[in-house]
Residue frames as qw, qx, qy, qz and C-alpha x, y, z in Angstrom:
[[0.549, -0.276, -0.676, 0.406, 18.17, -0.77, 44.04],
 [0.086, -0.007, -0.276, 0.957, 17.90, 2.90, 45.11],
 [0.470, -0.309, -0.364, -0.742, 14.19, 2.80, 44.26],
 [0.685, -0.367, -0.625, 0.073, 13.80, 0.19, 47.02],
 [0.409, -0.165, -0.413, 0.797, 15.69, 2.52, 49.35],
 [0.149, -0.173, -0.091, -0.969, 13.44, 5.44, 48.35],
 [0.612, -0.398, -0.535, -0.425, 10.39, 3.34, 49.12],
 [0.635, -0.348, -0.552, 0.413, 11.82, 2.55, 52.55],
 [0.221, 0.021, -0.163, 0.961, 12.70, 6.24, 53.00],
 [0.361, -0.357, -0.311, -0.803, 9.10, 7.22, 52.28],
 [0.697, -0.447, -0.547, -0.124, 7.81, 4.77, 54.89],
 [0.538, -0.219, -0.435, 0.688, 10.29, 5.94, 57.54],
 [0.002, 0.131, -0.002, 0.991, 9.24, 9.55, 56.86],
 [0.503, -0.405, -0.482, -0.592, 5.60, 8.52, 57.03],
 [0.750, -0.486, -0.450, -0.005, 5.84, 6.77, 60.40],
 [0.121, -0.851, 0.337, -0.383, 8.74, 8.70, 61.93],
 [0.686, -0.469, 0.537, -0.144, 10.26, 5.43, 63.05],
 [0.264, 0.442, -0.825, -0.235, 12.69, 2.89, 61.67],
 [0.221, 0.001, 0.939, -0.263, 11.01, 0.19, 63.73],
 [0.548, 0.471, 0.457, -0.519, 7.47, 0.97, 62.52],
 [0.490, 0.624, -0.389, -0.469, 8.64, 1.26, 58.90],
 [0.074, 0.324, -0.940, -0.071, 10.33, -2.14, 59.21],
 [0.391, 0.212, 0.815, -0.372, 7.08, -3.66, 60.52],
 [0.569, 0.599, 0.160, -0.540, 5.05, -2.19, 57.65],
 [0.459, 0.636, -0.529, -0.325, 7.56, -3.33, 55.03],
 [0.995, -0.067, -0.008, -0.075, 8.20, -6.77, 56.51],
 [0.553, 0.572, -0.461, 0.393, 11.90, -6.04, 57.03],
 [0.691, -0.410, -0.365, 0.470, 14.15, -6.52, 60.03],
 [0.137, -0.972, -0.100, 0.165, 14.87, -3.18, 61.67],
 [0.484, -0.533, 0.405, 0.563, 18.65, -3.37, 60.93],
 [0.493, 0.351, 0.611, 0.510, 17.78, -3.72, 57.22],
 [0.090, 0.928, 0.332, 0.145, 15.93, -0.41, 57.27],
 [0.388, -0.843, 0.163, 0.335, 18.82, 1.24, 59.10],
 [0.573, -0.199, 0.549, 0.575, 21.33, -0.11, 56.56],
 [0.393, 0.606, 0.556, 0.412, 19.22, 1.03, 53.60],
 [0.050, -0.983, -0.174, -0.005, 18.91, 4.57, 54.98],
 [0.498, -0.660, 0.327, 0.458, 22.64, 4.73, 55.61],
 [0.535, 0.106, 0.607, 0.578, 23.33, 3.74, 51.99],
 [0.220, 0.816, 0.460, 0.272, 20.79, 6.29, 50.74],
 [0.252, -0.943, 0.022, 0.214, 22.45, 9.04, 52.80],
 [0.557, -0.382, 0.484, 0.556, 25.81, 8.02, 51.40],
 [0.468, 0.441, 0.605, 0.470, 24.41, 8.18, 47.88],
 [0.076, 0.907, 0.314, 0.270, 23.01, 11.70, 48.38],
 [0.503, 0.255, -0.286, 0.775, 25.91, 12.88, 50.51],
 [0.231, -0.415, 0.187, -0.860, 23.66, 14.30, 53.20],
 [0.059, 0.135, 0.889, -0.434, 21.87, 13.14, 56.37],
 [0.292, -0.341, -0.604, -0.658, 18.17, 12.56, 55.76],
 [0.609, -0.635, -0.443, -0.172, 16.96, 12.09, 59.33],
 [0.150, 0.412, -0.541, 0.717, 17.77, 13.60, 62.69],
 [0.556, -0.458, -0.693, 0.038, 16.62, 12.48, 66.12],
 [0.147, -0.495, 0.295, -0.804, 15.37, 14.71, 68.89],
 [0.555, -0.220, 0.611, -0.520, 14.88, 12.51, 71.92],
 [0.534, 0.125, 0.836, -0.009, 12.67, 9.69, 70.76],
 [0.545, 0.732, 0.246, -0.327, 11.37, 11.63, 67.76],
 [0.545, -0.041, 0.560, 0.622, 12.77, 11.03, 64.29],
 [0.325, 0.827, 0.186, -0.418, 12.44, 13.96, 61.90],
 [0.721, 0.526, 0.218, 0.395, 13.48, 14.71, 58.36],
 [0.398, -0.425, 0.101, 0.807, 16.45, 16.98, 57.90],
 [0.318, 0.688, -0.065, -0.649, 16.23, 19.82, 55.40],
 [0.126, 0.354, -0.809, -0.452, 17.81, 17.46, 52.85],
 [0.148, 0.218, 0.962, -0.074, 15.20, 14.83, 53.71],
 [0.325, 0.637, 0.418, -0.560, 12.36, 17.35, 53.26],
 [0.285, 0.603, -0.414, -0.619, 13.72, 18.20, 49.80],
 [0.056, 0.210, -0.937, -0.272, 14.09, 14.53, 48.83],
 [0.371, 0.233, 0.812, -0.385, 10.65, 13.32, 50.01],
 [0.595, 0.575, 0.172, -0.535, 8.50, 14.74, 47.16],
 [0.368, 0.561, -0.658, -0.342, 11.00, 13.43, 44.61],
 [0.122, -0.139, 0.976, -0.117, 10.90, 10.01, 46.24],
 [0.503, 0.383, 0.614, -0.473, 7.10, 9.95, 46.12],
 [0.554, 0.650, -0.138, -0.501, 7.05, 11.01, 42.47],
 [0.213, 0.476, -0.828, -0.207, 9.70, 8.47, 41.44],
 [0.272, 0.051, 0.931, -0.237, 7.76, 5.69, 43.17],
 [0.557, 0.531, 0.369, -0.522, 4.56, 6.85, 41.46],
 [0.461, 0.645, -0.423, -0.438, 6.22, 6.96, 38.06],
 [0.001, -0.304, 0.951, 0.056, 7.69, 3.51, 38.57],
 [0.418, 0.268, 0.797, -0.344, 4.25, 2.09, 39.38],
 [0.548, 0.653, 0.089, -0.516, 2.75, 3.84, 36.37],
 [0.288, 0.585, -0.676, -0.344, 5.50, 2.55, 34.08],
 [0.202, -0.088, 0.972, -0.077, 4.95, -1.02, 35.30],
 [0.511, 0.465, 0.579, -0.433, 1.26, -0.71, 34.56],
 [0.487, 0.708, -0.183, -0.476, 1.81, 0.72, 31.08],
 [0.145, 0.493, -0.828, -0.223, 4.50, -1.81, 30.15],
 [0.312, 0.030, 0.932, -0.180, 2.54, -4.81, 31.43],
 [0.512, 0.581, 0.556, -0.301, -0.56, -3.79, 29.49],
 [0.342, -0.018, 0.488, 0.803, 1.31, -2.00, 26.68],
 [0.207, 0.777, 0.535, -0.259, -1.34, 0.69, 26.46],
 [0.261, 0.908, -0.143, -0.294, 0.87, 2.81, 24.22],
 [0.259, -0.534, 0.716, 0.368, 3.64, 2.33, 21.70],
 [0.555, 0.388, -0.498, -0.542, 3.81, 0.24, 18.51],
 [0.726, -0.044, 0.681, -0.084, 2.72, -3.32, 17.79],
 [0.236, 0.482, -0.620, -0.572, 4.02, -4.68, 14.48],
 [0.755, 0.203, 0.565, -0.264, 1.74, -7.08, 12.63],
 [0.085, 0.366, -0.724, -0.578, 2.63, -8.97, 9.44],
 [0.655, 0.309, 0.622, -0.298, 0.05, -10.63, 7.21],
 [0.350, 0.156, 0.708, 0.593, -0.81, -11.47, 3.60],
 [0.154, -0.032, -0.242, -0.958, -2.79, -9.17, 1.31],
 [0.436, -0.355, -0.713, -0.418, -5.91, -11.36, 1.42],
 [0.464, -0.514, -0.633, 0.345, -6.18, -11.30, 5.22],
 [0.195, -0.223, -0.133, 0.946, -5.30, -7.60, 5.32],
 [0.235, -0.081, -0.373, -0.894, -8.19, -6.84, 2.97],
 [0.605, -0.244, -0.526, -0.546, -10.91, -9.33, 3.92],
 [0.697, -0.353, -0.610, 0.133, -10.31, -10.59, 7.45],
 [0.502, -0.151, -0.426, 0.738, -8.32, -8.27, 9.69],
 [0.007, -0.442, -0.084, -0.893, -10.03, -4.83, 9.35],
 [0.583, -0.632, -0.242, -0.449, -12.85, -5.41, 11.90],
 [0.827, -0.363, -0.286, 0.321, -10.39, -7.00, 14.33],
 [0.457, 0.169, -0.115, 0.866, -8.00, -4.07, 13.95],
 [0.237, -0.567, -0.153, -0.774, -10.87, -1.68, 14.59],
 [0.762, -0.553, -0.320, -0.105, -11.83, -3.63, 17.73],
 [0.727, -0.160, -0.239, 0.624, -8.26, -3.38, 18.98],
 [0.215, 0.361, 0.012, 0.907, -8.10, 0.35, 18.26],
 [0.462, -0.639, -0.232, -0.571, -11.29, 0.97, 20.21],
 [0.825, -0.495, -0.253, 0.101, -9.98, -1.00, 23.21],
 [0.660, -0.433, 0.071, 0.610, -6.43, 0.39, 23.14],
 [0.381, 0.904, 0.188, 0.052, -6.52, 3.77, 21.37],
 [0.137, -0.912, 0.359, 0.141, -2.96, 4.75, 22.32],
 [0.676, -0.218, 0.635, 0.304, -1.33, 1.67, 20.80],
 [0.366, 0.640, -0.381, -0.558, 0.01, 2.18, 17.28],
 [0.845, 0.136, 0.517, 0.012, -0.75, -0.77, 15.01],
 [0.125, 0.647, -0.555, -0.507, 1.82, -1.10, 12.23],
 [0.848, 0.240, 0.452, -0.140, 0.56, -3.47, 9.52],
 [0.138, 0.606, -0.624, -0.474, 2.77, -4.81, 6.75],
 [0.914, 0.238, 0.178, -0.276, 2.10, -7.45, 4.11],
 [0.102, 0.580, -0.777, -0.220, 4.20, -10.16, 2.52],
 [0.731, 0.075, -0.631, -0.250, 4.27, -13.85, 1.71],
 [0.857, -0.489, -0.065, -0.150, 3.87, -16.50, 4.41],
 [0.854, 0.056, -0.186, 0.483, 7.54, -17.48, 4.16],
 [0.247, 0.532, -0.163, 0.794, 8.59, -13.85, 4.61],
 [0.529, -0.651, 0.004, -0.544, 6.24, -13.39, 7.57],
 [0.928, -0.345, -0.125, 0.067, 7.52, -16.48, 9.37],
 [0.700, 0.214, -0.189, 0.655, 11.12, -15.40, 8.84],
 [0.034, -0.629, 0.105, -0.769, 10.34, -11.92, 10.20],
 [0.747, -0.584, -0.045, -0.315, 8.80, -13.52, 13.29],
 [0.919, -0.114, -0.165, 0.339, 11.87, -15.73, 13.82],
 [0.517, 0.305, -0.133, 0.789, 14.13, -12.68, 13.56],
 [0.257, -0.575, -0.499, 0.595, 11.99, -10.58, 15.91],
 [0.121, 0.078, 0.284, 0.948, 11.19, -8.00, 13.24],
 [0.466, -0.372, -0.310, -0.741, 7.44, -8.22, 13.88],
 [0.374, -0.269, 0.636, -0.620, 5.45, -9.00, 17.01],
 [0.597, 0.199, 0.728, -0.273, 2.81, -11.28, 15.52],
 [0.131, 0.198, -0.676, -0.697, 1.82, -12.69, 12.14],
 [0.699, 0.301, 0.434, -0.482, -1.50, -13.66, 10.58],
 [0.038, 0.323, -0.806, -0.494, -1.09, -16.30, 7.89],
 [0.835, 0.225, 0.140, -0.483, -3.35, -18.42, 5.69],
 [0.324, 0.501, -0.797, -0.096, -1.71, -21.78, 5.19],
 [0.826, -0.173, -0.536, -0.027, -1.64, -25.42, 6.13],
 [0.653, -0.753, -0.081, 0.014, -0.92, -25.79, 9.84],
 [0.243, 0.775, -0.483, 0.326, 2.38, -24.21, 10.88],
 [0.929, -0.324, -0.167, 0.061, 4.50, -26.75, 12.78],
 [0.413, 0.609, -0.408, 0.540, 7.68, -24.74, 13.39],
 [0.683, -0.377, -0.536, 0.323, 8.99, -25.74, 16.83],
 [0.338, -0.051, -0.230, 0.911, 10.21, -22.19, 17.53],
 [0.235, -0.206, -0.181, -0.933, 6.80, -20.63, 16.93],
 [0.263, 0.295, 0.764, -0.509, 3.47, -20.62, 18.75],
 [0.175, -0.148, -0.635, -0.738, 0.52, -21.19, 16.40],
 [0.313, 0.310, 0.646, -0.624, -3.04, -20.33, 17.37],
 [0.095, 0.285, 0.800, 0.519, -5.66, -21.50, 14.90],
 [0.318, 0.150, 0.140, -0.926, -8.50, -19.11, 14.15],
 [0.759, 0.311, 0.400, -0.410, -10.52, -21.21, 11.73],
 [0.491, 0.071, 0.735, 0.461, -10.37, -23.37, 8.66],
 [0.341, 0.618, -0.017, -0.708, -11.17, -21.45, 5.49],
 [0.760, 0.342, 0.546, 0.085, -12.48, -23.07, 2.30],
 [0.130, -0.386, 0.501, 0.764, -10.73, -22.49, -1.01],
 [0.592, 0.584, 0.494, -0.255, -13.00, -21.89, -3.99],
 [0.387, 0.127, 0.547, 0.732, -12.65, -21.61, -7.75],
 [0.173, 0.665, 0.269, -0.675, -13.99, -18.20, -8.74],
 [0.270, 0.164, 0.697, 0.643, -15.52, -17.64, -12.16],
 [0.320, 0.004, -0.139, -0.937, -18.16, -15.56, -13.99],
 [0.615, 0.106, 0.553, -0.552, -21.74, -16.75, -13.44],
 [0.803, 0.463, -0.056, -0.370, -21.97, -17.97, -17.07],
 [0.038, 0.565, -0.819, -0.092, -18.80, -20.10, -16.87],
 [0.703, 0.074, -0.631, -0.321, -19.18, -23.74, -17.93],
 [0.471, -0.042, -0.801, 0.368, -18.29, -24.92, -14.41],
 [0.200, -0.300, 0.255, -0.897, -20.54, -22.44, -12.59],
 [0.759, -0.244, -0.151, -0.584, -23.35, -24.93, -12.05],
 [0.705, 0.057, -0.684, 0.177, -21.18, -27.66, -10.51],
 [0.661, -0.722, -0.142, -0.146, -21.29, -28.35, -6.78],
 [0.598, -0.664, 0.354, 0.276, -17.56, -28.96, -6.40],
 [0.594, 0.742, -0.309, -0.034, -14.49, -28.75, -8.60],
 [0.856, -0.331, 0.267, 0.293, -11.56, -31.14, -8.67],
 [0.247, -0.602, 0.459, 0.605, -8.20, -30.57, -10.31],
 [0.376, 0.136, 0.797, 0.452, -9.27, -32.55, -13.41],
 [0.241, 0.814, 0.523, -0.081, -12.14, -30.12, -14.02],
 [0.066, -0.876, 0.141, 0.456, -9.50, -27.45, -14.68],
 [0.659, 0.063, 0.569, 0.488, -8.15, -29.24, -17.76],
 [0.373, 0.396, 0.421, 0.726, -7.17, -26.61, -20.36],
 [0.156, -0.909, -0.383, 0.061, -8.56, -23.77, -18.24],
 [0.313, 0.593, -0.160, 0.724, -7.06, -20.28, -18.25],
 [0.604, -0.588, -0.454, 0.288, -6.13, -19.44, -14.70],
 [0.042, 0.810, -0.169, 0.560, -5.52, -16.16, -12.91],
 [0.786, -0.276, -0.446, 0.326, -3.20, -16.78, -9.98],
 [0.379, -0.922, 0.046, 0.071, -1.75, -14.94, -7.05],
 [0.228, 0.835, -0.497, 0.065, 1.93, -13.99, -6.84],
 [0.742, 0.185, -0.602, 0.230, 4.76, -16.48, -6.36],
 [0.138, 0.216, -0.665, 0.701, 5.18, -17.36, -2.70],
 [0.625, -0.185, 0.107, -0.751, 1.44, -17.49, -2.06],
 [0.328, -0.196, 0.904, -0.193, 0.70, -20.78, -0.30],
 [0.668, 0.367, 0.565, -0.315, -2.59, -21.62, -1.98],
 [0.542, 0.714, -0.319, -0.309, -1.18, -20.73, -5.41],
 [0.030, 0.516, -0.856, -0.016, 1.64, -23.18, -4.67],
 [0.513, 0.052, 0.810, -0.281, -0.84, -25.87, -3.66],
 [0.689, 0.577, 0.197, -0.392, -2.90, -25.37, -6.85],
 [0.462, 0.705, -0.496, -0.208, 0.07, -25.52, -9.22],
 [0.170, -0.381, 0.902, -0.112, 1.55, -28.49, -7.35],
 [0.624, 0.215, 0.675, -0.330, -1.75, -30.37, -7.67],
 [0.658, 0.670, -0.049, -0.339, -2.07, -29.55, -11.37],
 [0.252, 0.655, -0.705, -0.096, 1.47, -30.74, -11.99],
 [0.347, -0.227, 0.885, -0.211, 1.09, -33.93, -9.95],
 [0.641, 0.364, 0.612, -0.287, -2.08, -34.88, -11.81],
 [0.366, 0.002, 0.651, 0.665, -0.72, -33.90, -15.22],
 [0.258, 0.783, 0.547, -0.144, -3.55, -31.42, -15.87],
 [0.400, 0.266, 0.281, 0.831, -2.82, -29.07, -18.77],
 [0.091, -0.877, -0.406, 0.242, -3.65, -25.41, -18.04],
 [0.436, 0.521, 0.074, 0.730, -2.61, -21.88, -18.93],
 [0.323, -0.563, -0.349, 0.676, -1.60, -19.07, -16.58],
 [0.270, 0.815, 0.377, 0.349, -3.37, -16.03, -18.04],
 [0.112, 0.723, -0.224, 0.645, -1.95, -13.53, -15.52],
 [0.626, -0.357, -0.569, 0.397, -0.88, -13.18, -11.90],
 [0.105, -0.741, 0.040, -0.662, -1.46, -10.47, -9.29],
 [0.278, 0.017, -0.731, 0.623, -0.68, -9.94, -5.63],
 [0.311, 0.031, 0.278, -0.908, -3.91, -8.01, -5.16],
 [0.233, 0.292, 0.926, -0.057, -7.05, -10.19, -4.84],
 [0.351, 0.687, 0.295, -0.564, -9.23, -7.30, -6.02],
 [0.238, 0.576, -0.536, -0.569, -7.30, -7.21, -9.31],
 [0.086, -0.045, 0.984, 0.150, -7.78, -10.96, -9.65],
 [0.307, 0.504, 0.737, -0.330, -11.54, -10.65, -9.19],
 [0.328, 0.703, -0.045, -0.629, -11.77, -7.86, -11.75],
 [0.161, 0.417, -0.769, -0.456, -9.96, -10.00, -14.31],
 [0.180, 0.190, 0.963, -0.058, -12.25, -12.94, -13.55],
 [0.358, 0.632, 0.434, -0.533, -15.28, -10.68, -14.14],
 [0.316, 0.675, -0.331, -0.578, -13.83, -9.70, -17.50],
 [0.945, 0.261, 0.086, -0.177, -13.58, -13.35, -18.51],
 [0.273, 0.741, -0.614, 0.006, -9.80, -13.65, -18.54],
 [0.506, 0.158, -0.839, 0.123, -9.91, -16.88, -16.55],
 [0.737, -0.576, -0.309, -0.172, -10.85, -18.62, -13.32],
 [0.138, 0.615, -0.550, 0.548, -9.03, -18.16, -10.02],
 [0.674, -0.336, -0.626, 0.202, -8.44, -19.97, -6.75],
 [0.051, -0.531, 0.270, -0.802, -9.19, -17.76, -3.73],
 [0.066, -0.176, -0.828, 0.529, -10.26, -18.15, -0.10],
 [0.060, -0.648, -0.722, -0.234, -14.03, -17.88, 0.18],
 [0.241, -0.728, -0.339, 0.545, -13.77, -14.85, 2.47],
 [0.221, -0.302, 0.313, 0.873, -12.31, -12.89, -0.47],
 [0.131, -0.137, -0.640, -0.744, -15.42, -13.28, -2.62],
 [0.012, 0.445, 0.823, -0.352, -18.32, -13.27, -0.16],
 [0.204, 0.548, 0.126, -0.802, -19.51, -9.84, -1.33],
 [0.289, 0.304, -0.609, -0.673, -19.48, -10.87, -4.99],
 [0.104, -0.178, -0.977, -0.057, -21.28, -14.12, -4.18],
 [0.119, 0.537, 0.620, -0.559, -24.07, -12.19, -2.43],
 [0.263, 0.577, -0.104, -0.766, -24.33, -9.77, -5.34],
 [0.814, 0.374, 0.441, -0.056, -24.28, -12.58, -7.91],
 [0.335, 0.858, -0.311, -0.235, -21.46, -10.99, -9.89],
 [0.250, 0.497, -0.831, -0.022, -19.20, -14.03, -9.44],
 [0.934, -0.182, -0.179, -0.251, -19.70, -17.71, -8.83],
 [0.063, -0.609, 0.752, -0.243, -17.54, -19.56, -6.30],
 [0.931, -0.042, -0.285, -0.223, -17.38, -23.37, -6.30],
 [0.657, -0.624, 0.423, -0.014, -15.53, -25.34, -3.58],
 [0.532, 0.593, -0.603, -0.042, -12.21, -26.77, -4.73],
 [0.894, -0.353, 0.227, -0.158, -11.77, -30.35, -3.50],
 [0.507, 0.571, -0.636, 0.110, -8.35, -31.97, -3.26],
 [0.880, -0.304, -0.344, 0.122, -6.66, -34.59, -1.10],
 [0.396, 0.410, -0.363, 0.737, -4.24, -31.93, 0.18],
 [0.313, -0.401, -0.629, 0.587, -4.33, -30.77, 3.84],
 [0.011, 0.880, 0.450, 0.154, -6.80, -27.93, 4.54],
 [0.317, 0.404, -0.126, 0.849, -5.86, -24.27, 4.95],
 [0.415, -0.704, -0.519, 0.252, -6.33, -22.32, 8.17],
 [0.020, 0.848, -0.109, 0.518, -6.21, -18.71, 9.28],
 [0.796, -0.306, -0.357, 0.382, -3.53, -18.74, 11.98],
 [0.158, -0.949, 0.197, -0.188, -1.97, -16.33, 14.46],
 [0.892, 0.065, -0.213, 0.395, 1.76, -16.99, 14.83],
 [0.094, -0.922, 0.293, -0.236, 4.40, -15.54, 17.14],
 [0.490, 0.429, -0.696, 0.302, 7.79, -16.60, 18.51],
 [0.732, -0.413, -0.531, 0.109, 7.89, -18.78, 21.62],
 [0.513, -0.202, -0.317, 0.771, 10.25, -16.27, 23.23],
 [0.008, -0.476, -0.220, -0.851, 8.04, -13.30, 22.38],
 [0.050, -0.304, -0.642, 0.702, 6.69, -11.44, 25.38],
 [0.077, -0.568, -0.619, -0.538, 3.04, -10.58, 24.81],
 [0.108, -0.142, 0.310, -0.934, 1.68, -7.46, 26.44],
 [0.283, 0.331, 0.767, -0.472, -1.67, -7.69, 28.15],
 [0.462, 0.552, -0.001, -0.694, -3.21, -5.73, 25.28],
 [0.389, 0.408, -0.710, -0.423, -1.79, -8.01, 22.59],
 [0.001, -0.001, 0.989, -0.147, -2.60, -11.19, 24.51],
 [0.381, 0.409, 0.574, -0.598, -6.19, -10.06, 25.05],
 [0.491, 0.540, -0.235, -0.642, -6.58, -9.20, 21.38],
 [0.267, 0.280, -0.891, -0.238, -5.21, -12.56, 20.24],
 [0.166, 0.173, 0.906, -0.349, -7.60, -14.30, 22.62],
 [0.467, 0.506, 0.286, -0.666, -10.52, -12.33, 21.15],
 [0.441, 0.498, -0.525, -0.530, -9.48, -13.14, 17.58],
 [0.249, 0.191, -0.945, -0.090, -8.95, -16.84, 18.20],
 [0.412, 0.112, 0.677, -0.599, -12.24, -17.17, 20.09],
 [0.657, 0.323, -0.292, -0.616, -13.74, -17.94, 16.66],
 [0.994, -0.010, 0.021, -0.104, -12.33, -21.41, 17.18],
 [0.738, 0.441, -0.382, 0.339, -9.09, -23.35, 17.51],
 [0.647, -0.754, 0.099, 0.053, -6.25, -23.06, 19.99],
 [0.092, -0.789, 0.593, 0.128, -2.51, -23.34, 20.54],
 [0.943, 0.244, -0.225, -0.005, -0.49, -26.06, 18.86]]
């Protein structure tokens, strides 16, 4: 409240009149008088003295005025910084695949626009990320999953991403146009770690359809999975974005995986009660401009 009084004090000092200050501030004149009396009580010294019709600052008022101006300036600056969050940390949680193959150019774009904001990126499973968002441990999450329908969370869809079966170019399925779960009968599979949503979908589909298969190995790192596929240890299910470079080079073949399961989407997720700074809101808008919207 004293900041309001300091603002009034500055205006009274500027105009040399309680009445004129009240007009400029949109107050009743008794309000200005009452505020100055409370400010004088707070500082324990008179701030104004009157000589005839002239109102002048006392020595105490002269000392206080530059402090009042600086405090008002700092308050305005702090409001601007906080509203735009042009500095300080933003905590982002995502999965390894998005951290490696989707987010880097978007993070670079953010850094160029807001160089004083510290981006803290951490990876985990989708379940872990959503729990961290619910608990307020991270500001925003990027997930790759079927549509998130948690009532406590805001979900902004970026785009649908196709899942593909990745294999060496000489694999027996490499020439097919699409792969169904039955095409994976007796295949050796390289899978992502437990908790990965598309791994769960694949194993659930294999189990539901009674398709025999073998898990050759599992990794959390998609690069390790691709290296093992190159070496002929098995085929793998990955988002297409993870193998675009290898597809262009011809070192791996990626065939769309068709199921009757719901599609997978890249999504930005945050808590409904989460306050988004101007910087973070603008960045999310830029990211989701690829397509989609709030759910």
